[in-house]
N, C-alpha and C positions, 0 to 999 in steps of 0.2 A: 504493500500500500504506500501511497505517496507520503503519508504522515510519518513513515519510518525511513524515508529516503535519505535524509541528511540530519540525523539527530544532533550531530556536533554543532550545527549552526545555532541551535537554540542556546548554547552556552557562551557564544561570542557576542560582543557588542559591536555593532557596525556604525559607521559614520559616513556621511556624504553631503555635498552641497546639493540641495534639492531645487534650486532655481537655475535658470539657464545661464550659461557662461557670459561673462561681460559685466559691465557696470550698470547699476540700476538703483532705484530708490530703496528697495528692500532686497536682501539676500537671506536665504534660510539654510542653516546647517541642521541636519537631522541626525539624531542618534537613536538606535534601537537595540535593546538587549538588557540583560540583568544589571549591568553596571552603568546604564545611561546617566543616571543622576550622579553617581560617584565620579564619573569622568567629566561631566559638564560643569558641576557646581564650582570646583576650584578656579575655573576660568571666569567666573562671574561674581559680581557683588550684588546680592539680592537684598531688597529691603525687608522681605519676609519669605518664609519657606515656600517651596513649590507645593501646589495643590492640584489634584486631578482636574483636568479640563478647565483650568483657570490660567489666564494670561497674566504674567507678572512682569513689571518693569525691572530691568537689571542693567548694570554697567559691565561692559566687556573690559577685562583688566589686561594691561600690558604685562606679559610674563616676566619682564626684567625689572620694572619699577613698581609693579602692582598698583599703578595709577590708572585712572579711567582712560580707555582708548576709544570707546564707542558706547552708544546707548543701544539697548536691544529690548525686545519683548520676548519672554521665554514662556513656552507652554509645555506643560507636563501631562502626559496621558499614562495612567497606571495600568499595568497588566491586570486582567486580560481585556480591559475596555479601551483598546487602542487599535490602530490600523493593522499592526502586525500581531496583536495579542500579547506583545511584550511591553515593557516600560519604554516609552518614547519621550525624548526631550527635543523640542524644536526651538532653535535660537534664531529669531528674526532680527538681524542687525541691518545696518545700512549696507547697500549692495556694493561695497568696495571689495574687489577681488583680493586685496591684501588682507583685509580683516577676515573674510571668509576662509581664506587659505590658512591664516593663523589659527583660527578655531579648529579647523580640521587637523592641522599638524599637532596642535596641543592635545587633541583627543587621541591621535595615534600614539603620541608619546606616553599617554596615560593608560594605554592598553586596548584601545579600540582598533578595529580593522576597517580598512577602506571598503565600502560596500561595492559589490559587483553590480553590473547593470540589472535593474529590476529586482534587486534582492529584497527590498522592503516589501514589495508585492508578493514575491515568492514566499517570504515568511508568513504573510497573511494567508496564502494558499496552504502552506504546509501545516499551519496551525488549525486549519479547518474554518477559518473565518469567512473565506470566500472559496468558491470552486473555480475550476480552470476556465470555464466560459466567462465568469465574472472577471477573472484576472486578465483575460484577453480584452475584455471590454474596457478595462482601465487604460490599456495601451491605445485602443480605438478612440477613447475619449480625449486622450492627450494629443493624438494625431488628427483630431477632427479639424476640417477646414471650413465647415459650415455649421450653423446652428442646428440644422436638421440632422446632420451626422452626429452632433453632440447629443441630441435628444434620443436618438436610437441607441447610442452607446450607453447613455444613462439608464435606459430601460434594461439593456443587457446587464449592466453593472448591478441593477436592482434584482437580478435573478430571473428575468423574463424567460430566457431560454431554458434555464434549469427547471423552472416551474412547468414548462411545456414538455420537458423530457420525463420528469419524475413519474407522472401517471402511466406513461407507456412502459417505463422500466418496472414499475410495480406490477402491472398486469403480466408482463413477461415473467417476472419472478414467481408470481402465483401459479402460472402454467407449469413452470419448471418444478415447483414444489409438488404439484398434483402428480406429475409424471414420475418424479423421484419416489413419492409415496407408493405409487402403484408398483414400482420395482422392488422397493424395500420390503413391502408387506404382501408380496405376490402369493405367499403361502397362507395368508390369513383371510382369504376370501374377500379381499378389497376389490371393489368394482374397478375394472379397467376402463379408462376414459375412452369412449368411442372415437373412431377416426374422424367422423364428421364434426364432432365437438372440438377436437384438437385443431382441425382445419379452420373452423369458425373462430376459435380463439386466436390463432396465429393471424388470421385476416384482420381481426379487430386491432391487433398490434401494428400490423403493416400500414393500415390506413393513415393514422396520424403521423407515422414516420415518413410515409411517402409525401404527405403534405409538407412536412418539415423539410424534406429534401428539396422540394420545389421552391422553398423560400430562399435557397442559396443564390439563385440568379439575381433576385432583388437585393438580397443582403450584400452580395459582392459589388453591385453597382453603387449602393448607398455608401459602402465602405471605401471603395477604390475609384468610383467614378467610371466614366467610359470615354471612348474616342468617337468623334463624329466627323465624317469626311464630307466636305462640300464639293460635289463634282458636277461636271457639265461641259458643254462645248465652250470654246473661247468666246469672250465678250457677252456672256449671258448675264453678267453681274455677280459672279461668285464672290469676288473680292469685296465688292460693295456690300453684299449681304453679310459676309464675314465680319466686316467692320461694324455693321449695325448690330449684329448678334453679340459681339464682344464689347460693344459700346466704346470703341476707340479706333483711331485711324491706324490700324496695325498693318494692313496690307496696302501696297501701292495700287492705285486705281488710275487707269488712263483709257482713252478710247481705242488704243492700239491693241488688236488681238494678240494674245500670247504674252501679255505683260508679266503675268505670274509664271516664273520658270522653276521655282523651288517650293517646297512645302512651307507654309507659314502656319504656326500653331499658337494658340492662346487658350488658357484654361479659365473658364468662368463657371459660376454656379447658376443653375436653373432649378428652382424649387428645392434648393438646398443640396442638389447633387452636382458634384464637380464634373464638368464636361470639357474635354479637350477638343476644341474646334480645330479642324485642319483644312486650310484653304489650299486648293490644288491647282496645278496647271491645267489649262483647257485641254480637253481630250480631242485630238485630231491627228491626222497624219502630217508629219513635218519633216523637212529636210534639214532643219536647223539642228545642229548637234546638241547644243545646250538645251533647247526646248525639248528635244526628244528625250534627254535624260530626265527633265522635269516631268514629262508625260509618263515615263516609266515609273517614276516615284509616285505619281498620282494614282496609277493603277495598283501599286503596292499598298498605298494608303487606303484605297477603296476596298481592297481585299481584307485588310487588317481591321477596318473600322467596325465598331459595335453597332453604329447607326449611320445611315447615309441620307444626305440631302441631295437629290437630283435636281439641279437648277435648269429651268428652261427659259428661253426668251419668250415671254408672253405676248410680245408685240409682233412676233414673226411666225411664219408657218412652221408646223412641226416637221423636223427633218428625220430621215431614216436613222441617223446617228442618235437622235433623241430617243426614238422608239426603241432602238437596240439597247441603249443604256438603261431605260426603264425596265425593259424585259430582263436585263441581267441582274437586277436587284429584286426580282419578283418574290424570291424566297428569303429575302433579308428584311430586317427592320429598316424601313425606308420611308421618306416623305418626298413627294414630287412638289417642287416649288415653282410656280409660274411667276417669275419675276417680271418687273416692268409693267405691273398691273395698272399704272397710271396712264399708260398709252393704250388707246382704243385697240381692241383686238377681238376677233371672232375665232381665235385658235381653240381647237378642241383637244384636250389631253386624252391620249388613248387610254382604254380601260386598263386598270392596274389594281393590284391588291394594296398598293401604297396610297396613303392619304394624299390629297392634293390641296395645297394652300397657295392662294394668290398673294403676292407681296410686291411692294415697291421699295427697293433699297434706297432709291433717291428721296422719296418723301417719308419713308418709315411706315407707310400703310401696310397692315398685315403682319408686321414684325411680332407684335404681342400674340397674335393668333398662331404664328409659327412657333413661338416659344411654348405656348400651351400644347400645341400638337406634339412637339418634341417630348415634353414632360409626360403627356398621355401615352406616347409610344414607349417611353422608358418604364413607366409604372404598370402599363397594361390595364385592361379592363378588370382583371381579377388579381390585382397586386397582392403580394404576400402581406400578412399582418405584420405590423412593426412590433407587435408584442411578442417577441421571441422569434428570431430568425437566425439562420446560419450565415456568418459573415466572413468566414475564411475557409480555405481549402482543407485544413485539418479537420474542421468540424464536418464539412461536407463528406469527406472520405469516411469518417467514422459512421455517419448515418447510412451512407451507401453500402458499406461493408456489413452493417447490421441488417439491412434489408436483404442482402445476398444470403446471409445466414438464415433468415426467416424463409426465403424462397427455397433454400436447400432443405429446410425442415419440412415444409409442405410436400416437397417431392419425396422425402423419406416416408412420410405418412402414406402417400398415394402408392408407393412401391412396397408397402407392408414391411418396411425395415424396422427391426426391434427398437423399442423406445430408448434403450441404452445408447444407440447410435444417433437417434433423433435428438437426444439431449445434447450431444456434442455441438450440433448446429445451433441450438437455442442458447447454450452457454457462450458460443462464439459471438452471437448477436448481443448478449448481455455484456460481454467484455468490451465491445465497441461503445455501448452506451456509457459504461463506466469510464472508458477512456475519454469520452466526449466531455464529461464533467471533471475528469482528472482523478477519479478514485483508484484507477489501476494503471496510471500512465507511467511508462519507464522513465528513469532519470535522464536519459539522453534526450528524450523529447521535451522534458521540462527545461533542461538546460538550453535547448534550441529556442524555445518559446520565450523564456525570460531574458535571454541574451539580446533580444530585439528591443527591450525596454531601454529608456534612458537611465543614466546613473542618478540615484537619488529618489527613484520612484519604486 
């Protein structure tokens, strides 16, 4: 079990600067462990003793003269009512790198150890205060680029995903217990669970897990954002549209066809989701070497994009190239944009599974409608619930592997395989759910996860 993974850690007191590097109004040095008070107090002059969850004014002392060097606010959290479930002392001094470094070096000299990346959160996990999905949500919250991402991370940190998994896990454990009892007491005339009932119970476990697995696509987009490629023939207004969407003059716009010869990218948020817009070179046959390279890059960007805007010149007749481009994205998440809608036109867009939005990059007409269409395409008509979703590949693989175990178990029932063998598949699924929350996660996986955190968290 993970709680036994690193028992020696609990006897060490660790220290780190918990605020970003550089100068600032406030800088925080955090200590966690059994000797946190013992190590911190000699560096400070307190007007009164530390009390749990109370901020106290203190002076930071010069170690050579014992005179006041800085003023600080010190907060003490007594075990087990702290972030790590250990004694924690946080010293909020002025954000001078010299002062903060002094506090850390003095702490090290008195017996503390420099914290590893993510070690405070790792200790919270090892002590059972949070599970692994909540620990990962801490990192997601720190890395949030938008308020929407922060809200989703806060829900995960509050245990939304764990609460969604727990009933499924409980149902699976009950099924395992029934089958184990049937094997253990086979000679005592205990009724054997009928195959149809076993299949029905496995199916009841599969359904919520399959729904959870489907949440990964939405969770991945919320966490990491996506890439959107703006493609079309030369001079249809791709760069002007790009500038409108990113709300700055990022791409060069001229009446000359083929102005854009390289990919121009900019990341902005729509509905709280980071979207990397990619302006591409106009797609056409060209003898110009530089433009041909740009066109090749455009095709690569089109292939790699999560979402595509196919831009047409709404003031001109539809070309065969336009129709071909629309057809090429028929199985993709795509929007057809009829730009230059301010110019009179009777152009009819060919039938397509993609939504069609008229816009004018010149006047701004239709831009908000386009943003709404983009957001609708991202979230879909049946977007996953934000109350507990898979947000990274580790979580998705655990759920997928658990579903594979349940599928194998159903096949075992249908093939009349003994329950002893059927249980192997059910236990394999249970282990994956345990790994999802961190109850049976190997040390090397934990090390990999927490090494991606910042130092001091």
